One Martini backbone bead per residue (centre of mass of N, CA, C, O) as a GRO file, in nm:
protein
  210
    1UNK     BB    1   1.932   0.378   0.000
    2UNK     BB    2   1.607   0.442  -0.152
    3UNK     BB    3   1.331   0.676  -0.121
    4UNK     BB    4   1.055   0.687  -0.346
    5UNK     BB    5   0.830   0.912  -0.518
    6UNK     BB    6   0.583   0.819  -0.752
    7UNK     BB    7   0.410   0.936  -1.041
    8UNK     BB    8   0.153   0.731  -1.186
    9UNK     BB    9   0.036   0.701  -1.532
   10UNK     BB   10  -0.191   0.436  -1.636
   11UNK     BB   11  -0.433   0.296  -1.827
   12UNK     BB   12  -0.406  -0.034  -1.718
   13UNK     BB   13  -0.456   0.052  -1.423
   14UNK     BB   14  -0.682  -0.031  -1.181
   15UNK     BB   15  -0.662   0.206  -0.989
   16UNK     BB   16  -0.699   0.437  -1.195
   17UNK     BB   17  -0.963   0.337  -1.311
   18UNK     BB   18  -1.133   0.324  -1.055
   19UNK     BB   19  -1.090   0.615  -0.949
   20UNK     BB   20  -1.186   0.770  -1.204
   21UNK     BB   21  -1.481   0.632  -1.210
   22UNK     BB   22  -1.556   0.679  -0.876
   23UNK     BB   23  -1.367   0.861  -0.670
   24UNK     BB   24  -1.198   0.661  -0.521
   25UNK     BB   25  -0.980   0.544  -0.266
   26UNK     BB   26  -0.647   0.389  -0.288
   27UNK     BB   27  -0.450   0.174  -0.061
   28UNK     BB   28  -0.140   0.023  -0.058
   29UNK     BB   29   0.021  -0.164   0.214
   30UNK     BB   30   0.081  -0.447   0.059
   31UNK     BB   31   0.323  -0.633  -0.153
   32UNK     BB   32   0.316  -0.932  -0.368
   33UNK     BB   33   0.519  -1.056  -0.608
   34UNK     BB   34   0.506  -1.218  -0.925
   35UNK     BB   35   0.532  -1.390  -1.186
   36UNK     BB   36   0.358  -1.291  -1.477
   37UNK     BB   37   0.190  -1.040  -1.344
   38UNK     BB   38   0.164  -1.111  -1.043
   39UNK     BB   39  -0.045  -1.023  -0.746
   40UNK     BB   40  -0.054  -0.925  -0.388
   41UNK     BB   41  -0.270  -0.728  -0.173
   42UNK     BB   42  -0.311  -0.473   0.067
   43UNK     BB   43  -0.610  -0.273   0.125
   44UNK     BB   44  -0.757   0.062   0.103
   45UNK     BB   45  -1.095   0.202   0.101
   46UNK     BB   46  -1.254   0.509  -0.005
   47UNK     BB   47  -1.603   0.629   0.025
   48UNK     BB   48  -1.913   0.618   0.010
   49UNK     BB   49  -2.133   0.526   0.266
   50UNK     BB   50  -2.363   0.385   0.074
   51UNK     BB   51  -2.167   0.175   0.004
   52UNK     BB   52  -2.099  -0.145  -0.069
   53UNK     BB   53  -1.882  -0.403  -0.087
   54UNK     BB   54  -2.009  -0.534  -0.338
   55UNK     BB   55  -1.996  -0.278  -0.517
   56UNK     BB   56  -1.695  -0.238  -0.505
   57UNK     BB   57  -1.611  -0.515  -0.615
   58UNK     BB   58  -1.760  -0.468  -0.886
   59UNK     BB   59  -1.606  -0.214  -0.978
   60UNK     BB   60  -1.327  -0.354  -0.996
   61UNK     BB   61  -1.408  -0.576  -1.199
   62UNK     BB   62  -1.478  -0.370  -1.424
   63UNK     BB   63  -1.196  -0.230  -1.442
   64UNK     BB   64  -1.065  -0.541  -1.376
   65UNK     BB   65  -1.081  -0.872  -1.456
   66UNK     BB   66  -0.780  -0.949  -1.330
   67UNK     BB   67  -0.925  -0.846  -1.058
   68UNK     BB   68  -0.947  -0.967  -0.722
   69UNK     BB   69  -1.166  -0.915  -0.435
   70UNK     BB   70  -1.163  -0.885  -0.062
   71UNK     BB   71  -1.384  -0.738   0.170
   72UNK     BB   72  -1.393  -0.523   0.469
   73UNK     BB   73  -1.582  -0.354   0.690
   74UNK     BB   74  -1.503  -0.084   0.905
   75UNK     BB   75  -1.676   0.154   0.786
   76UNK     BB   76  -1.847   0.381   0.649
   77UNK     BB   77  -1.657   0.406   0.352
   78UNK     BB   78  -1.465   0.160   0.474
   79UNK     BB   79  -1.201  -0.062   0.351
   80UNK     BB   80  -1.062  -0.389   0.369
   81UNK     BB   81  -0.813  -0.600   0.185
   82UNK     BB   82  -0.781  -0.803  -0.100
   83UNK     BB   83  -0.564  -0.839  -0.398
   84UNK     BB   84  -0.569  -0.994  -0.728
   85UNK     BB   85  -0.342  -1.039  -0.997
   86UNK     BB   86  -0.281  -1.187  -1.342
   87UNK     BB   87  -0.235  -0.907  -1.538
   88UNK     BB   88   0.056  -0.704  -1.496
   89UNK     BB   89   0.288  -0.487  -1.618
   90UNK     BB   90   0.385  -0.345  -1.357
   91UNK     BB   91   0.457  -0.606  -1.204
   92UNK     BB   92   0.676  -0.692  -1.399
   93UNK     BB   93   0.861  -0.449  -1.365
   94UNK     BB   94   0.909  -0.486  -1.060
   95UNK     BB   95   1.004  -0.788  -1.050
   96UNK     BB   96   1.253  -0.715  -1.257
   97UNK     BB   97   1.360  -0.548  -1.038
   98UNK     BB   98   1.548  -0.401  -0.754
   99UNK     BB   99   1.272  -0.309  -0.649
  100UNK     BB  100   1.030  -0.189  -0.402
  101UNK     BB  101   0.699  -0.195  -0.295
  102UNK     BB  102   0.565  -0.027  -0.020
  103UNK     BB  103   0.346   0.173  -0.162
  104UNK     BB  104   0.002   0.281  -0.259
  105UNK     BB  105  -0.187   0.564  -0.412
  106UNK     BB  106  -0.447   0.749  -0.489
  107UNK     BB  107  -0.543   1.050  -0.658
  108UNK     BB  108  -0.713   1.333  -0.772
  109UNK     BB  109  -0.536   1.323  -1.059
  110UNK     BB  110  -0.511   1.003  -1.148
  111UNK     BB  111  -0.287   0.898  -0.976
  112UNK     BB  112  -0.008   0.696  -0.858
  113UNK     BB  113   0.149   0.661  -0.551
  114UNK     BB  114   0.478   0.557  -0.520
  115UNK     BB  115   0.667   0.363  -0.285
  116UNK     BB  116   1.019   0.324  -0.322
  117UNK     BB  117   1.270   0.073  -0.284
  118UNK     BB  118   1.618   0.140  -0.344
  119UNK     BB  119   1.957   0.061  -0.363
  120UNK     BB  120   1.979   0.277  -0.605
  121UNK     BB  121   1.983   0.505  -0.862
  122UNK     BB  122   1.993   0.301  -1.095
  123UNK     BB  123   1.744   0.131  -1.026
  124UNK     BB  124   1.542   0.360  -1.035
  125UNK     BB  125   1.597   0.447  -1.331
  126UNK     BB  126   1.520   0.174  -1.455
  127UNK     BB  127   1.225   0.169  -1.368
  128UNK     BB  128   1.134   0.433  -1.499
  129UNK     BB  129   1.206   0.343  -1.789
  130UNK     BB  130   1.020   0.096  -1.801
  131UNK     BB  131   0.752   0.246  -1.756
  132UNK     BB  132   0.781   0.436  -2.003
  133UNK     BB  133   0.797   0.204  -2.212
  134UNK     BB  134   0.483   0.123  -2.132
  135UNK     BB  135   0.334   0.426  -2.130
  136UNK     BB  136   0.406   0.582  -1.880
  137UNK     BB  137   0.362   0.834  -1.651
  138UNK     BB  138   0.663   0.967  -1.484
  139UNK     BB  139   0.720   1.110  -1.162
  140UNK     BB  140   0.959   1.252  -0.941
  141UNK     BB  141   0.886   1.374  -0.621
  142UNK     BB  142   1.084   1.190  -0.425
  143UNK     BB  143   1.415   1.165  -0.258
  144UNK     BB  144   1.559   0.946  -0.012
  145UNK     BB  145   1.769   0.852   0.246
  146UNK     BB  146   1.836   0.548   0.418
  147UNK     BB  147   1.974   0.625   0.762
  148UNK     BB  148   1.750   0.625   0.992
  149UNK     BB  149   1.688   0.398   1.243
  150UNK     BB  150   1.472   0.577   1.414
  151UNK     BB  151   1.291   0.567   1.192
  152UNK     BB  152   1.005   0.495   1.068
  153UNK     BB  153   0.868   0.267   0.890
  154UNK     BB  154   0.621   0.211   0.672
  155UNK     BB  155   0.531  -0.055   0.806
  156UNK     BB  156   0.505   0.065   1.094
  157UNK     BB  157   0.302   0.288   1.025
  158UNK     BB  158   0.077   0.100   0.921
  159UNK     BB  159   0.040  -0.074   1.174
  160UNK     BB  160  -0.029   0.158   1.366
  161UNK     BB  161  -0.269   0.278   1.214
  162UNK     BB  162  -0.447   0.026   1.214
  163UNK     BB  163  -0.452  -0.025   1.516
  164UNK     BB  164  -0.581   0.248   1.584
  165UNK     BB  165  -0.840   0.233   1.399
  166UNK     BB  166  -0.935  -0.063   1.531
  167UNK     BB  167  -0.867  -0.047   1.862
  168UNK     BB  168  -0.601  -0.153   2.009
  169UNK     BB  169  -0.563   0.127   2.202
  170UNK     BB  170  -0.805   0.088   2.348
  171UNK     BB  171  -1.031   0.137   2.640
  172UNK     BB  172  -1.113  -0.113   2.546
  173UNK     BB  173  -1.046  -0.327   2.321
  174UNK     BB  174  -1.161  -0.383   1.971
  175UNK     BB  175  -0.881  -0.542   1.919
  176UNK     BB  176  -0.671  -0.801   1.873
  177UNK     BB  177  -0.374  -0.929   1.770
  178UNK     BB  178  -0.480  -1.168   1.609
  179UNK     BB  179  -0.687  -1.015   1.431
  180UNK     BB  180  -0.487  -0.809   1.319
  181UNK     BB  181  -0.301  -1.018   1.182
  182UNK     BB  182  -0.517  -1.134   0.992
  183UNK     BB  183  -0.573  -0.866   0.835
  184UNK     BB  184  -0.252  -0.845   0.752
  185UNK     BB  185  -0.127  -1.130   0.686
  186UNK     BB  186   0.017  -1.208   0.961
  187UNK     BB  187   0.178  -1.293   1.224
  188UNK     BB  188   0.158  -1.243   1.554
  189UNK     BB  189   0.468  -1.219   1.624
  190UNK     BB  190   0.538  -1.020   1.399
  191UNK     BB  191   0.346  -0.790   1.486
  192UNK     BB  192   0.459  -0.758   1.772
  193UNK     BB  193   0.740  -0.660   1.679
  194UNK     BB  194   0.660  -0.418   1.509
  195UNK     BB  195   0.514  -0.259   1.737
  196UNK     BB  196   0.741  -0.254   1.948
  197UNK     BB  197   0.953  -0.108   1.776
  198UNK     BB  198   0.782   0.143   1.721
  199UNK     BB  199   0.728   0.221   2.018
  200UNK     BB  200   1.022   0.261   2.101
  201UNK     BB  201   1.088   0.493   1.912
  202UNK     BB  202   0.872   0.687   2.028
  203UNK     BB  203   0.974   0.684   2.320
  204UNK     BB  204   1.266   0.778   2.273
  205UNK     BB  205   1.189   1.047   2.146
  206UNK     BB  206   1.021   1.155   2.389
  207UNK     BB  207   1.240   1.129   2.615
  208UNK     BB  208   1.448   1.332   2.478
  209UNK     BB  209   1.234   1.581   2.501
  210UNK     BB  210   1.219   1.596   2.837
   0.00000   0.00000   0.00000
């Protein structure tokens, strides 16, 4: 298994278009692809504190009419929500490949950083070739082998980060497990397992260093 970070620049990608036009940051935390260029994702957006969620949703709609979003304000200038696209060539390329999109985020250079899980080097090369054939500029920033079972997965890191930011570990808690699971669009038992496995890895690592 390979974990690769790709720097993708594509003119018709809504994240690139939105970020370039507004200067705001977008991070895709989970993505489910469907056939026909359709997809649904959970995302986080950061921008000016004075912007409202309605303005941000409108900006995304202007950047890409095929993308609809529903946001919730976490704090001034920070939103989480879901996005659905109905016509995306990049989604088609991903769904037709043997690779999975683990996460994505825009950067200050107008690129989108993709974290890709690939079964082997051949599958990764095939995806990169397909993206370039669509007219995208693609650079491979980093490739690592997935072989350390003790290392936190990206999904575990994202769940821990969101739980921490929303106050799940505060005393008293600012959010409970059920509400946290609802925001992540997964079941409460599934999220409980994800967090407990991640916490066990962190505790094991800490105990060995004592």
